[in-house]
C-alpha positions as CSV (number, residue, x, y, z in Angstrom):
1,M,90.3,82.8,102.4
2,L,93.7,84.3,103.1
3,G,92.7,86.8,106.4
4,F,92.3,89.8,103.7
5,P,88.4,91.3,104.9
6,A,85.8,90.7,102.2
7,F,84.8,95.1,100.7
8,T,81.1,94.2,101.1
9,G,78.0,95.8,102.4
10,H,78.7,99.5,103.1
11,G,78.7,102.7,100.3
12,E,79.6,101.7,96.4
13,P,78.7,98.0,96.1
14,G,81.9,95.5,96.7
15,R,84.2,98.7,97.9
16,Q,83.0,99.6,101.7
17,G,83.9,102.8,100.6
18,H,87.4,102.4,100.2
19,S,89.6,104.0,98.2
20,D,90.9,102.5,94.7
21,A,94.7,102.6,96.0
22,A,93.3,100.6,99.1
23,T,91.1,98.4,96.9
24,R,94.4,97.5,94.4
25,A,96.6,97.1,97.1
26,S,94.4,94.7,98.8
27,V,94.1,92.4,96.1
28,E,97.7,92.7,94.9
29,S,98.7,91.4,98.4
30,A,96.3,88.7,98.2
31,L,97.5,87.4,95.2
32,Q,100.9,87.5,95.9
33,A,100.2,85.9,99.3
34,A,98.7,83.1,97.6
35,A,101.4,80.4,97.1
36,D,99.7,78.2,94.8
37,I,99.7,80.9,91.9
38,E,102.1,83.2,90.4
39,A,101.3,86.5,90.4
40,G,104.0,88.4,88.7
41,E,102.9,89.5,86.1
42,I,99.1,89.6,86.6
43,T,98.4,93.7,86.9
44,V,95.6,95.0,89.4
45,S,93.3,98.0,88.3
46,I,90.2,99.5,89.0
47,S,87.1,100.7,86.9
48,G,83.9,102.5,89.0
49,S,83.2,98.7,90.7
50,Y,85.1,95.9,89.3
51,V,88.5,95.4,90.4
52,I,90.1,94.4,86.7
53,L,93.0,91.8,86.6
54,E,95.3,91.6,83.6
55,G,98.5,90.3,82.3
56,F,99.6,86.3,81.9
57,V,99.3,83.4,84.2
58,R,101.2,80.2,83.2
59,R,99.2,77.2,84.5
60,R,95.6,75.8,83.7
61,G,93.5,77.0,85.8
62,D,95.2,80.0,87.3
63,V,92.9,82.4,85.6
64,E,89.8,80.9,88.2
65,R,92.1,80.9,90.9
66,A,93.1,84.3,90.3
67,I,89.7,85.4,89.9
68,E,88.7,83.7,93.3
69,I,91.6,85.3,95.4
70,A,90.5,88.7,94.1
71,E,86.8,88.0,94.8
72,G,88.1,87.3,98.4
73,V,88.9,90.7,98.9
74,V,86.4,92.8,96.9
75,G,82.9,90.2,96.5
76,R,81.9,88.1,94.3
77,G,80.8,89.5,91.0
78,Y,83.4,92.5,91.3
79,V,85.9,91.0,89.4
80,R,86.4,91.3,85.3
81,A,89.6,89.0,84.1
82,R,91.6,89.6,80.9
83,L,94.5,87.5,82.0
84,L,95.9,84.8,79.1
85,R,97.6,81.8,79.5
86,R,101.0,81.7,78.2
């Protein structure tokens, strides 16, 4: 855990009533703070209750790591990834 609070248990599942912008910013910050993944080509968006990760990663395992980081912010099961490995 990177020290970012999980948004679980209140209001909309996985979001704790936070705005889309706040949720997106928190996930983006967590991805940027992770030293073990290049997040420069990952775009974060919100669709309903889900965080959507789109873009490109460079190394094997980065897709799973990006999902793990985002789930650390919004909760397990609320992340969908459309990431491709270059």
